[in-house]
C-alpha positions in Angstrom: -111.0 11.8 -79.3 -107.4 10.6 -78.6 -106.6 10.4 -82.4 -108.1 13.8 -83.0 -106.1 15.4 -80.2 -103.0 13.6 -81.4 -103.4 15.0 -84.9 -104.1 18.5 -83.4 -100.8 18.3 -81.5 -98.9 17.3 -84.7 -100.5 20.2 -86.6 -99.5 22.6 -83.8 -96.0 21.3 -84.0 -96.0 21.8 -87.8 -97.2 25.4 -87.4 -94.4 26.1 -84.9 -91.8 24.4 -87.2 -92.9 26.6 -90.2 -92.6 29.8 -88.1 -89.2 28.7 -86.8 -87.8 27.8 -90.3 -88.8 31.1 -91.8 -87.6 33.1 -88.8 -84.1 31.7 -89.2 -84.2 32.2 -93.0 -85.2 35.8 -92.6 -82.2 36.3 -90.3 -79.9 34.9 -92.9 -79.2 31.8 -90.8 -79.6 28.2 -91.8 -83.1 27.0 -90.9 -83.3 24.8 -87.9 -86.4 22.6 -87.7 -87.6 21.9 -84.1 -88.3 18.3 -83.2 -92.0 17.9 -83.9 -92.2 15.4 -81.1 -91.4 18.0 -78.5 -94.4 19.1 -76.4 -96.0 22.4 -77.4 -97.9 22.8 -74.1 -97.0 22.2 -70.5 -99.6 19.4 -70.3 -100.3 16.4 -72.5 -103.3 17.3 -74.7 -103.7 13.6 -75.7 -104.6 12.8 -72.1 -108.4 12.3 -71.9 -108.1 13.1 -68.1 -106.7 16.5 -69.0 -109.3 18.1 -71.3 -108.5 21.4 -73.1 -111.8 22.8 -74.1 -110.3 26.0 -75.5 -107.9 24.3 -77.8 -108.6 25.1 -81.5 -110.0 22.3 -83.6 -107.9 20.3 -86.0 -109.5 22.1 -89.0 -108.7 25.5 -87.5 -105.0 24.6 -86.9 -104.7 23.1 -90.4 -106.1 26.3 -91.9 -103.6 28.4 -89.8 -100.6 26.4 -90.8 -101.5 26.5 -94.4 -101.8 30.3 -94.1 -98.3 30.3 -92.7 -97.0 28.1 -95.5 -98.4 30.5 -98.0 -96.9 33.6 -96.2 -93.5 31.9 -96.2 -93.8 30.9 -99.8 -94.7 34.4 -100.9 -91.9 35.9 -98.9 -89.4 33.5 -100.4 -90.7 34.3 -103.9 -89.6 37.9 -103.3 -86.0 36.5 -103.0 -86.4 34.1 -105.9 -89.1 34.3 -108.6 -88.7 30.5 -109.2 -90.4 29.7 -105.9 -93.7 27.9 -106.5 -94.7 26.2 -103.2 -93.9 24.7 -99.9 -93.3 21.1 -99.0 -93.7 19.5 -95.5 -93.7 16.0 -94.1 -94.3 15.5 -90.4 -91.5 14.2 -88.1 -88.9 14.9 -90.8 -86.7 17.9 -91.7 -88.6 18.2 -95.0 -90.0 21.7 -94.4 -89.0 24.1 -97.1 -89.8 25.9 -100.4 -90.0 24.2 -103.7 -88.6 26.0 -106.8 -89.0 25.4 -110.5 -86.8 26.7 -113.3 -89.0 28.7 -115.7 -86.6 30.1 -118.3 -85.0 27.0 -119.9 -85.6 23.3 -120.3 -83.2 22.1 -117.6 -83.7 19.9 -114.6 -80.1 20.2 -113.7 -80.1 23.9 -112.9 -81.1 23.5 -109.3 -79.2 20.2 -108.9 -76.4 22.0 -107.1 -78.1 25.3 -106.2 -80.1 26.2 -103.1 -83.6 27.8 -103.1 -82.0 31.2 -103.5 -80.3 30.2 -106.7 -76.8 30.2 -105.0 -74.2 27.4 -105.6 -74.8 24.7 -103.0 -73.8 21.0 -103.3 -76.8 20.0 -101.2 -79.2 21.5 -103.7 -82.9 22.1 -102.8 -86.3 20.8 -103.5 -87.2 21.5 -107.1 -90.0 20.5 -109.5 -89.5 19.0 -112.9 -89.4 21.9 -115.4 -92.1 20.3 -117.4 -94.6 20.4 -114.6 -97.4 22.9 -114.6 -97.9 24.6 -111.2 -100.9 26.5 -109.9 -104.1 25.4 -108.3 -105.5 21.8 -108.2 -107.2 22.4 -111.6 -104.1 23.6 -113.5 -101.5 21.3 -111.9 -100.0 18.6 -114.1 -101.4 15.1 -113.5 -98.1 14.2 -112.0 -96.2 16.9 -110.0 -92.6 15.6 -109.7 -90.3 17.1 -107.1 -86.6 16.2 -106.8 -84.1 16.4 -103.9 -80.8 14.8 -102.9 -80.4 11.8 -100.7 -77.7 13.0 -98.3 -77.8 10.2 -95.8 -74.6 9.0 -94.2 -73.7 6.2 -91.9 -72.5 7.2 -88.4 -68.9 8.6 -88.4 -68.8 8.3 -92.2 -66.9 10.7 -94.4 -68.8 13.7 -95.7 -68.6 12.2 -99.2 -69.5 8.7 -98.1 -73.3 8.7 -98.7 -75.5 5.8 -97.7 -79.2 5.0 -97.3 -79.6 6.5 -93.8 -82.6 8.5 -92.8 -80.5 10.8 -90.7 -79.4 12.9 -93.6 -80.8 16.2 -94.8 -83.1 16.7 -97.8 -84.8 13.6 -99.3 -82.7 11.2 -97.2 -85.6 11.8 -94.8 -87.9 10.0 -97.2 -86.1 6.8 -96.2 -88.1 7.0 -92.9 -91.0 5.5 -94.9 -89.1 2.2 -94.9 -90.2 1.9 -91.3 -93.7 0.4 -91.2 -94.8 2.4 -88.1 -93.6 5.7 -89.6 -95.5 4.8 -92.8 -98.7 4.1 -90.9 -98.5 7.3 -88.8 -97.4 9.7 -91.6 -99.9 9.1 -94.4 -100.1 12.7 -95.6 -97.8 15.0 -97.4 -98.4 18.8 -97.3 -97.5 20.4 -100.6 -99.2 23.7 -101.3 -98.6 26.2 -104.1 -99.0 29.9 -104.1 -102.4 29.4 -105.6 -103.9 26.8 -103.4 -103.5 24.7 -100.2 -103.2 21.0 -100.8 -102.9 17.7 -98.9 -101.7 14.5 -100.5 -102.2 10.9 -99.3 -99.3 8.4 -99.8 -100.1 5.4 -101.8 -96.7 4.0 -102.9 -93.1 3.8 -101.7 -90.6 2.0 -103.8 -87.2 1.6 -105.5 -87.1 1.6 -109.3 -84.8 1.6 -112.3 -85.0 4.9 -114.3 -86.3 2.8 -117.2 -89.7 3.2 -115.5 -90.9 6.6 -116.7 -92.5 7.6 -113.4 -91.6 11.2 -113.9 -93.8 11.9 -116.9 -95.8 15.0 -115.8 -98.8 14.6 -118.2 -99.2 11.1 -119.6 -102.2 10.0 -121.6 -104.9 8.4 -119.4 -104.0 4.8 -120.3 -100.3 5.5 -119.7 -101.1 7.3 -116.4 -103.2 4.3 -115.3 -100.3 2.0 -116.1 -97.9 4.3 -114.2 -100.1 4.2 -111.1 -100.5 0.4 -111.2 -96.7 -0.2 -111.6 -95.9 2.1 -108.7 -98.4 0.2 -106.5 -97.0 -3.1 -107.7 -93.5 -2.0 -106.8 -94.5 -0.5 -103.4 -93.2 -1.7 -100.0 -96.8 -1.4 -98.8 -100.3 -1.9 -100.0 -102.0 1.2 -98.7 -105.4 0.2 -100.1 -105.7 3.7 -101.6 -107.8 4.0 -104.8 -106.0 6.0 -107.4 -107.4 6.5 -110.9 -106.5 8.4 -114.1 -108.9 11.1 -112.8 -106.6 11.8 -109.8 -103.5 14.0 -109.6 -100.4 12.7 -107.9 -97.3 14.0 -106.3 -94.0 12.2 -106.9 -91.0 12.7 -104.6 -87.9 11.3 -106.3 -84.3 10.9 -105.0 -81.2 8.9 -105.6 -80.4 5.7 -103.8 -77.2 3.8 -102.7 -78.9 0.5 -102.0 -81.8 -1.6 -103.4 -84.5 -3.5 -101.5 -82.4 -6.7 -101.4 -79.6 -4.6 -99.8 -77.4 -4.6 -102.9 -74.9 -1.7 -102.5 -74.9 0.7 -105.4 -72.2 3.1 -106.5 -73.2 6.7 -107.3 -74.2 7.7 -109.9 -76.5 4.8 -110.8 -79.7 4.1 -112.7 -82.0 3.5 -109.7 -84.2 5.8 -107.7 -86.2 5.9 -104.4 -89.7 7.2 -104.8 -92.6 8.2 -102.6 -96.0 8.9 -104.4 -99.1 10.4 -103.0 -102.5 11.4 -104.5 -104.2 14.8 -104.2 -107.1 14.7 -101.7 -110.3 16.8 -102.1 -110.2 20.1 -100.3 -112.8 18.9 -97.7 -111.2 15.5 -97.1 -111.2 14.2 -93.5 -107.7 13.4 -92.4 -107.1 10.3 -90.2 -104.3 10.2 -87.7 -103.1 6.7 -88.9 -103.8 4.4 -91.7 -103.8 0.6 -92.2 -101.4 -0.9 -94.6 -100.0 -4.3 -95.6 -96.2 -5.0 -96.0 -95.5 -6.5 -99.4 -92.7 -8.7 -100.8 -91.0 -5.6 -102.1 -90.2 -4.3 -98.6 -86.4 -3.8 -98.0 -84.7 -6.7 -96.3 -82.8 -4.2 -94.2 -84.6 -0.9 -93.8 -82.5 2.3 -94.0 -80.9 3.2 -90.6 -81.4 6.3 -88.6 
């Protein structure tokens, strides 16, 4: 019961966060994501001595928040026809639309543009132009989404980027270097206009770009090899079964350090990646998962 209520609280926080983000965007202001750890009720719903019989179920809240994600995505699509979905990860600031260029073969178009298509050095979350969007049947085997790592050390210059999870955009993915965060945030919510979807994390790793992990539709044998290599490189063994029959989500960003704490200059030929597999529509979501730290884990996890 405690785990169920804890998950319900997190889903309530997500729903509030989605509403807040879109409200600010609609007013022409920069979105401000509330702290998902803030209480959403005057009492603690995880306290078994304080039952809340009228509180909606976890399934009802998930359905409502996915409805809000869709509404926000459709509204943003009115501003930019390249909008294809919404991406959210709990207890991070990753809570925004995903776009994909549809009129040329160019992954650089949104590199320095925001989700409205305006010039912006921070960029946005954008899918590889080769990826097919749509429902779970029409999606590419490997949906690849890019975003900048804008982490900075405390008191650093604006241009002095570092692997710190305090930054905007995909710097937040560095939180997965913390074992407890990884255990407590096993799911990524990425939904398209066509369908709501939940994805379970199965690999977090650094890699040279010589590893073609961004191939959207590899042959089955190549896809199996891709999955195995990602799991072999991962900081954690999630014990999640992923096969060539699954579809996966790949979140990719740049990095300024490697697992052995080697400092990298930007640009470089290395990336930081989080991968997750698409779950069935009726999958039961656990509040936490078990994992085993591997020899690939960073010797010095990214700071906050």
